[in-house]
N, C-alpha and C positions, 0 to 999 in steps of 0.2 A: 258858625255864624258869629258876627260881632255883637258883643253885649253893649247896651247903652251905658254910658258912664254913670257911676253911682252918684246920687245926690249927697250933699254934705250931711253928715250925721248918720248915714246908712251903715248898719252894722255888717261887717264882712263875715261871711260864713267860713269858719275855719275848722280844722280837725282838732278835737280835744284829746290831749295825750293823757295817759294814765297818771293820776295824782295831781293833775292840773285843776285849779279852781277857776271857774269862769263866772264872771259877774253877769247877772241877769240883765236883759235889755230893758229899757224904760218902757217900751210899749210891747205888747204881746200879740199884736195883730198886724194887719197890713196897713200901710199909710199911703197917702198921695203926696207927691211933690207939688211944687208950684205949677207945673205944667199940666196938672190933672192926670198925670200918669201914676199908676200904682207901683209902689216899690215894695219889694218883698223882704221883710226883715227876718232875722233868724228867730224862730219861735223857741222860747225857753221859758221854763216855769219861773215864777218870781222869787226864786231862792237860788243860791249858788249850787252848782252841780259839781260833784267830785267824781271824775271818771275812775271807774274801778276796773281792775284786771279781771276779765272773765275767764273761767276755767275752759280748757280746751275741749273737754267732753261735756255733752249735754246731760244734765242730771236725769237719772232714771226715775220716773214717777211710778208709784205703785200700780197704776193702771197699765203702764207700759209693761211692767213685769208680768202682770196677769195676761196681757195679750201675747207676750213672748212665750209664756208657759203653755198657753193653748196652742200656739203655732208649733212649738217644738214637740209637744205631746202628739199633736196630729201628724207631724212628719215621722216621728218614731213609730207610731202605731199604724201609720198608713190610713188614718181615719179622716176622710174628707169632711165629715160633719164637724169634728173638732176644729179642723182648719178653717172651715167656713165661719164658725163661731168667732174664732180669733180675728179673721179678716173683718167681719161685720162689726165687731166691737171696736176695731181700730178706726173704722170710718164713721160709725154712727155717733160715737161719743165726741163731745166737744172739749174734753179734758186733755186730749192729745194735740200737740202741735202738728202742723202740716208735715214737718220733717219726721216726727215720731210716727205718724200714720204711714208715711211712705216707707220708713224703715220696717215697720211691722209687716206690711203687705209684701214688700219685695224680699225681706228676710225670710218670711214664712214660705213664700213660693220657692225660694232657693233651697230651704230645708227640705221641702217635699220632693223637689227634683233631685237633690243630692242624696236622698235616701237610697237611691238605686245602687250607689257605690259605697255607701258607708253607713254608720250608725251614729246618730247625734249623741254626743257625750257631754255637751255643754250647752248652756243657754246663751242669752245675750251677754256679751262681755262689755262692761262699762267702758266708755271712751270709744272703743272701736265699733261697737254696735253690730257685732258679727256673731254668727253661730259657728262654733268649731265642730269639726268632724274628725273622727278617727276611723280609718278603714278597718272593717271587721273582716279579717282574713278567712274566717270560717263561714261567712254568710255571703251569698247563698250557696256556697260551693258544695259542702258535703250533704246538704239536704236536697241536692239535685234539682266538700266542693264544693269537711276542715278538711273537707278539703281536708276530704283532706281530711283521697286519702287524705283535701283537707286536714287540724288542731294539734296542740302539743300532746305529748305522750302522758298517759296516766302513770304515776310512779308510786313506789312503795316508800319513797323518801322525797324531800324537796329536790327539785331538779331545775335545770335552766329553762327559761321561757321558750315558747314555740319559735323555732327557727334560729335561736341564738347559737352562736358558735360554742362548741364544747365537745368533750370526749364522750364516748359511749359509757353509760353508767356501769360501774363495776358491780353494783348490787343486783343480784338476780332474784326473781320472785315468781311464785306460782299464782294461781287464780286468787283474787281478781285483778291485782295491779302489778305494774312493772315499770321499768324505765326503758327508754329506747334512744337510738341515735337521733340527735336534733336535726341532722340533715334529712332524715326520713320524714320527720314532722314538717319541715319546711317544704319539702317536695309535695307532700300530701295536701298542704294548704293551697298550693298553687294549681291544683286540679279542680275541675268542675265537680267531680265526685270522688270520693275516696275509693281506693281499689285494694282488694285482698287477693293474694295469690294462694293457690292450693297445689300441693303435690297430688299425684294420682294414686299410684300403687301403695296400698296399706295406709293411705290417708283418706282418700275418698272411696276407693274400690279395694275390696279384699280379693286381689287377683291371684292368690296362692292356689286355689283349686284349678283355675284356668291355666296358669303357667305350668303347673304340674302335668296337666293333660297334654299341653303342647310339647313339653320336653319328653314325655313318654312316647309321643308320636315320633319326635325327631330321633330319639335313641333307636326306636324300632326301624325307622326308615334308613338310617345311616349305619346301623350295626355297631354304633359306639356305646361304650359303657359310660353312663352319666349318673353320678350320685345326685338324684333328684331331691332327696331330702335336704342335702347340703345346699343345693341351689335355692330351694324355696326358703331356707332359713336366712339367707343373706340378700334378699331382693333389694334393689335400689340402683346399683350401678348400671351402665349401659349393657345391652345384650351382648355386644361383641366382646366386651371385657370378660364376661362369664364364659362365653363359648371358647375363648382361648385356653381355658382350663381343661377342655375336653377334646379339642380338635387341633391338629397341626395348623401352623400359621397359613399354609397354602390352602387349607380347607375351610378356614373360618368364614370367608366371604360367602362361599356356597351354602354353608350351614346356616348362616344368618338369613340369606334369601329364602331358603326353604322353611325356616322357622316362621318368618314373617308372613309368608304366603299361607301357611297352615294355621296360623294363630286365630283368625276369625272363626274358623269352623270348630276349633277345639277349646278356645279359652274364653270367649265372650259369655256364653250362656251360663257356665258353671260359676262365674265370678259375681258375688253379691256386692251390694253397697256396704261400706263400713257403717256401723251404728252412728246415727246422727249426721251422716254426710249430706243428705238432701236438705235437712233442716239447717245445717251450717251455711250452705250456699244460699238458701232462701233467706236466711237472716241478714246476709250482706245486702241482698237486693231490697229487702224490706226497709233497711236503714238508709236506702238511697245510694248504695255503693255498687261497684262492679266486681264480679268474681272472675278471676283469670286462672286457668289451670296451666301450670308449667311443669313438664314432666320429661324424664329421660326416655319414655316409651315412644315407639314409632307413632307418629301423630295420627295416622289413619286408624290404627288399632285403638288408640286412646279415645278417639271420637266415637268409635263403635261401642266402647264401654259406657261412655256418657249417655249415648242415645238409648242403649239397652236399659239403663237404670233410670232414665228420666231425670238426670242431673243437668240443670240448665246453667251452663257457664256462658259468660259474655265473650270470652276469648279462650283459645286453646293453642299452646305452643309446645311442640314435642321435640325430642332429640337433644335436650339440654340436661347437663348433669352438674351437680355441685356448684362451683363458682361460675360455671357457664350459664346457670339460670339467671344470674344477675343481669345479663344483657336484656332478657325479656322482661324481667321485673322492672328495671329502670325504664324501658321503652313504654310500658303500660302504666307507669307511675304508681306501682304498688308500694304502699307504705307498710304492709303486713304480708308475711309469707308463712303459710302453715304446712308443716311436713313432719314426717316420722323418722327421717334418717339424719345422720350427722352431716351428710352432704347437703341436705336441705337447710340446715342451720348455717353452714358455710355459705351457701348461695344467698340466703337472706342477709347475712352480714356483709357480703361483698356488694350487695345492692343498696346497703344502707337502710334496709327495711327491718321492721320489728320481727324477730324470729320467734314464732309461736310453734311449739313442738307438741306432738301427741305421741305417747308411748305405745303405739299400736303396731309398730314394726319391729325390726330386729334389736332395738335399743330401749332401755328402760329410762325412767324419768331422770335418775341421777346422772346417767351417761349423757343424756341430752343437755341437761343443765350444765354439766362440766364442759361440754363442747361449746357453750356460749349461748344457749337458748335464753331469750329474754323472758319468755312465758312458757310454762309447762302445764298443759291441761291434763290432770291425772285421769279423768274419765274419758279422754279422747274428744272427739268432735261433739259428743253429747253435752260437754261443758261449754262449747264455743258460743252458742247464741247468747247465753247469760253474760259471758265474759265480754262479748262484743258490745252489748248494750251498755254495760258499765264503762267500757273503754271509750265509746263514743260520747257518752254523757260527760265523762270527766274531761275529755278533749274539748268539748264545747264550753265547759266552765272555765277551762284554762285560757281559751281564746278570748273570753269576755273579761277576764281579770286584767 
């Protein structure tokens, strides 16, 4: 629309630049021109005004800091009462400007919603007026995943942070602490729950009595001489590999089939659980993790052992030996593998998992440690629940650091 022409003497409204001194107008109200129309003068106080440069950020008042503290505390703790107190204080008080009140409410709501994917580690940042978040890789993964197989590995010396690139620690340790490959820690953090793998023979199950009975039956059925004491002293490798020591190559397949068919009737009942086996698997599940059994044994017979002994595993994979176990361990995201054999240590290392060894099979603690075991539990699986609690606690602390 067209504006009416200004009357003589009317002050023009202009933009005041920083550092400019503007003289005050003679009148500080509205005036009428000769035609009875009102002209609108520029209202100014009766003293010169020096325009000042304003800071880009709005100064933080102590009350805003209190509101921000309530909102951040409520978001971190998940406490709606604290959040409501912060919102109410933001709106009820008159000390906050409209912009500050809007920031407090919208920032607090964002903090409460953002808590699903992260943990608030900062308050209001001056100038930006925002709440910073850092994703906590361990939460809520290992609590059901540090995930993790979720967190970083407990160590007997300073080590790299969780998931950081680096080589396998050279220092080996026994209970309670150790170092482990950082790639295993990284994979465990990316799982909803941490996963522990277990070997079966001489780790969870003392299958020596049952295997002895099965070989005695096979020797009688085939008429072959088999040194059963020697066989039982070196359990671990696949059955076919052992049978080749006692049968011609063209008879190995038939001997293998006959042994597997007779195994349930002769080997399941005589084989007890290893000391601490049930408690070890239960400890994993109590910590919110998954227990996976990976064994070289024929899978159907391995399941019969677990069912007979009441050992509750989340998954069972059979027919894998030594480095071949790495495939199943990686597929299930296992960050820890527990076994009694040098082949179990090799399998864990190939999978990038923490190699936890128990000297309850054909090898002692020193041999297992020399083969590369990250942890050796001298008391076998009876030491495992206490070690696991310390391992998970230290992993959680490392994830928060």
